[in-house]
N, C-alpha and C positions, 0 to 999 in steps of 0.2 A: 231530929228529922233530917237536918242537912247532911249529917254524917251518914245516916242510913241511905239517903238518896245517892250520895257520892259513892258509897260502897256498892250499891246496886248498879250504878253506871260503870264502875270499874269492873265488876263481874261480867256485865254485858259485853264490855270491850274485850275482856280476856276470852270469853266464850267465842266471840266473833273471830279473834285472832286464831284460836285453836281450831275452829271450824275451817278457816281458810287454809291453815297449814295442812290439815288433814286432807282437804280437797286437793291441794297441790301435790301431796304425796300420792293420792289416788291417781292424779293426772300423770305423774311420772311413771308409776307402775303400768298405767294404761299404755303409754307410749312404748315402754320396753316390751310388754307382752304382745302388743299389736305388731310391733316390728318383728318379733320372733315368729309370729303366726305365719308370715310369708315364707319362712324357711320350709316347714313341712308342706305348705301349700304348693311350693315349687317342686318338692321331692315327689309328691303324689302323682305328678305327670310322668314320672320316670320309672315307677314300680308297678308290678301287678297287684291287684287285678285291673287297675285303672289303665295301665298301658295295654293290657290285653283287650279291654273293651274298645280302646281307641283304634287299635289295629284291626279288630274285627269289623267295626263300623266303617272304617276308612276303605276297606276292600270293596264294599258294596255301595257306599254313599259319599265317598270323598273325604278329604281331610277336614274341611270346614265343618261339615255335619258331625264328624267324629269328635272334633274338639268340643262342639256344643254339647253333645250327648255325654261325653266324659266329664265335662264341667258340671253337668247336672248331678251325676253320681258323686263326684267329689264334694259338691255343695251339700248334698243330702247326708253323706257320711260325716262331714264336719258338724252339721247341725245335730245329728243324732248323738255323736260323741260329746259335744258340748253340753247337751241336755243330760247325759249320764253324769258328767262331771258336776253339773249344777245340782242334780238330785242328791249326790253324795254330800255336796256342800250344804244344801238346805236341810238335809237330814241331820247333819252335825249341829247346825244352828237351831234346829227345831222350828223351822219356818213354815211347815206345811199348813198350819192353821191360818197363817197370814195369806198363803197362796190360795186356800179355799175361799177366804173372804174376798180376795181380789177377783177371783173368777166369778163369784156371785154378783159382784158389782159390775155387771157387764156394761150397762149404759154409761156409767161414770168412768170406768177404768178400762175394762178388757177390750172394748172396741178400739181404743187407741193402741193397745198393745198388739192387737191383731193386725192393724194397719202397719205398725212398726215391723212386724214379722214379714209382711209383704214387701215393704220397702227395703228391709235389711237382707232378707233371704233371696227371693227370686230376682231382686234388682241389684242390691249392692254387693252381697257376697258372691252371687253368680257372676256378676260383671267383673268382680275382682279376679275370680278364677279364669274367666275368659281372657282378661288382659294378661294374666300370668301365662296362660297357654299359648296365646298368639304373639305376645310381645315381651314376655319375661317378667319375673317377680319384681325386679327392681323398678321397671316401668310401672307395674301395677301399683306398687306401694307409693311411688312419688306422684303418679297421676291422681290418686285418691286424696292427695293433700288439698285439692281445691274444694272438698266438701264443706269446710267451714264457711266458704263464700256463699254457698247455697243456703246453709243453715242460718247465717247472719241475715241474708236477704229475707228469708221466710220469717225469722224472728221479728225483724223490724216491721214487716208487713202485718203479721197476724198476732204478735205478742206485744206490740207497742214499744219495743226498744228503739232508742234513738242512736244514730251513728255520729260519733265525734269526728273531728277533723283528722285525728290520728287513725281512726278506723277507716275513713274514706281513703286516706293515703295507702293504708295496708291493702285495701281492695284493689287499688291500681297495681300495686306490686304483685299481688297474687295473680291477677289477670295476665301480667307480663310473664310470670313464671309458667302459667298454663299455656300461653302462646309459645313459649320456648319448648315445652314438652310436646305439644301437639303440632303446631304449625311447622316449626323448624325440623322436628323429628319426622313429620310427614313428608316434607320436601326431601330430606336425606333418604328416606326409604323409597320414595318414588324414583329418585336418581339411581339408586342401587338395584332397583327392580325387585326388592324384597318386601314390598308393601303388604302388611297384614291388617286390613281395615278393621277386622273384628276385635283386634287388640285395643284400638282406639274407641270402638263402640263399648267394649267392656269397661274401659276406664271412665267413660262418661256415665255409664250405668252406676258405677260405684260412687261417683261424685254426687249425683242427684239422689241416689238411694239413701246414702248415709245422711245427706242433708235433710231429706224429708223425714227420715227416722228420728232425727234429733228433735224436730218440732212436735211430732205426735207423741213421742215418749215423754216429753216434758208435760204435756197435757195429761197423759195417763198416770204420771207419778204424782199428780197433785194430792191424791189421797191414797197413794200406794207406797210400798216399801221397796227399795231398789232390788234386793235379792229376789223377792217374790215377783216383782214386775218383770225382771229379765227372765226368770224361769218360765213364766207364762208366755212371754214372747217367743222363747225358744221352743216350747211345746207346740205353739201355733206354727212355727217355722217347720218343725219336723212333720207336722200333719200336712202342710202344704207340699213338701217334697215327696213324702212316702205314701200319702193317701191320694194325692191329686196328680202331681207332675210326673213322677216316675211310672205309675201305672199307665198313664196316657202314652208315654213313650214306649212302654212294653206292648200295649195294644197296637201301637203304630208299627210294630215289627222290629224294634231295636232290642237286642238280646241282653238287656241290663240284668235280668234275673239270673243269668248264668255267671255273673261276676260279683254279685252281692255277698255271697257266702265267703268268698276269698278275702273280703275286708277283715273278717273276724278270725279266719283260720290261718292266714299267712302272717307269721310273726313280724316281718318287716312292715307289712301294710298296717297291721294292728298298732304297732309302735308309732308309726308316723301319724296315723289318724288320731290316736290318743293324744299325741303332742299337739296336734292341730286343735282338737277339741278343748284341751286344757288351756292353751294360750288364748283361744278365742273366747272361751267361757269366762275366764278370769279377767281378761282385758276389758270385756264389756261390762262386767260387774263393777270394775273400777270406774268406768265411764259413767255408769248410772249413779254411782255414789258421788262422783265429783260434780255432776251436773247441778244438783241443788245447793251445793256448798260453795262453789266459786263461780257459778253461772255458766250458761251455755257457751259463751264466747271463749272464756279462759279454758274450759274443758276441751273444746275443739282445738284451741290453739296449742295446748300441750300435746294433744294427740297427734299433731302434725309431726312431732319428732319421731313418730313410728317409721316414717320413710327412711330417715337417715339410719335408724337402728337396723332396718331391714337391709338396706344397701350394704352396711358394714358387715352384718352377719353373713349375708349371701356371698360377699367377697372373701371373708375369712373361711367359711365352711365349704362353700361350693366353687370358689374361684371365679365367680361371675363379675366381670368388670362392666359397669353400666356405661352407656353412651354419654358423651359430654353434654348432650342436650338434656338428658335426665338429671344429671348432677347439677347443671346450671339452673334448670327450671325448678328443681326441688329446693335449691338454696334460696331462690327468689321467693318461692311460696312460703318457706319457713320465715323468712324476713318479713314478708307481708303479713303473715298471721300474727306475729309478735307485735308488729306495728298496730294492727287492728285491736288487739286485746290487752295490750300492756297499759292499763289505766290505773288511776289512783284507787286506793282501797275503798275510799268512800263512794266511788262511782261504780263499785262492783254490782252487777245486776244478775238476777236470775232470769231464766227464760220465761218465768211467770210474769214478766213485765215489771211494773213499778213496785210490786210487792217486795222484790228482792232489793231494790234500791232504797226503799224506805225502812228496811228492817234495821 
């Protein structure tokens, strides 16, 4: 019996190590794909039909309104293409039965995924595109680094996770990084006369949107499977954009309908939107898979590397040189996030509270 118990314990430890390694691998793919997502997100502002929509709205309603309306169409196109990518993915995995089961379990699962769609789509993704349009993709990527701070605070408040001394020190460093990005950058822009307030608003929307998404997704995935959960969340997001928000803007007199077809008929636009949907779809699949395996904190901490990936790719591919405040603030945020979540393996927690710690 002793040998059998020892073998069972060894197997449990090996399975835990394997799960953690797989979770870290998903986290690294998450950071890479999320960073790449900012590249097509930046290019969409420069090509038709998005550029045409911006110029048309700007003529009658001004640049700020044009930026907001264009960001809506870009966000809707991104959600639609990510859902197409996920449909192909789940068809290959034969997950449609699981998707149907998850939809039926509305009270237990789908209501959380619907909330996640609201926080991620009209709040986080839209805010990220606003930040990209008004302040640049590098700023958008680095500003969103602060979302683990919001996610950690919500997790500690509503999921019972405790903060260690290392985590508290990390929070202080992240706050310092955010101050560098927002306060110092704001002062510089005010001095230069090039202040774009909506860029900072968009960055804050992304921070709080993804932080709130992390909390509600964890609850929704208690009895759901990551691929199915994310597919339902994206279907909800598509409905929000294409059934609610975009028709409201059309009824308000904005000519969005004149530019929708161009997304699918212009080869350059279709290629860029497809790359955006591919990167966004698969990076979030990796996020949803890493979440239960290594815990909310480590998943969000690894995702922070997306900003550095985005800045590197934007510099190499587009020649965009980020401001020194973005680089310094991003470095501080990354350092703070790793301070927060670099814990001993036995202290690894899931966002589901003490369940993950006692496993």
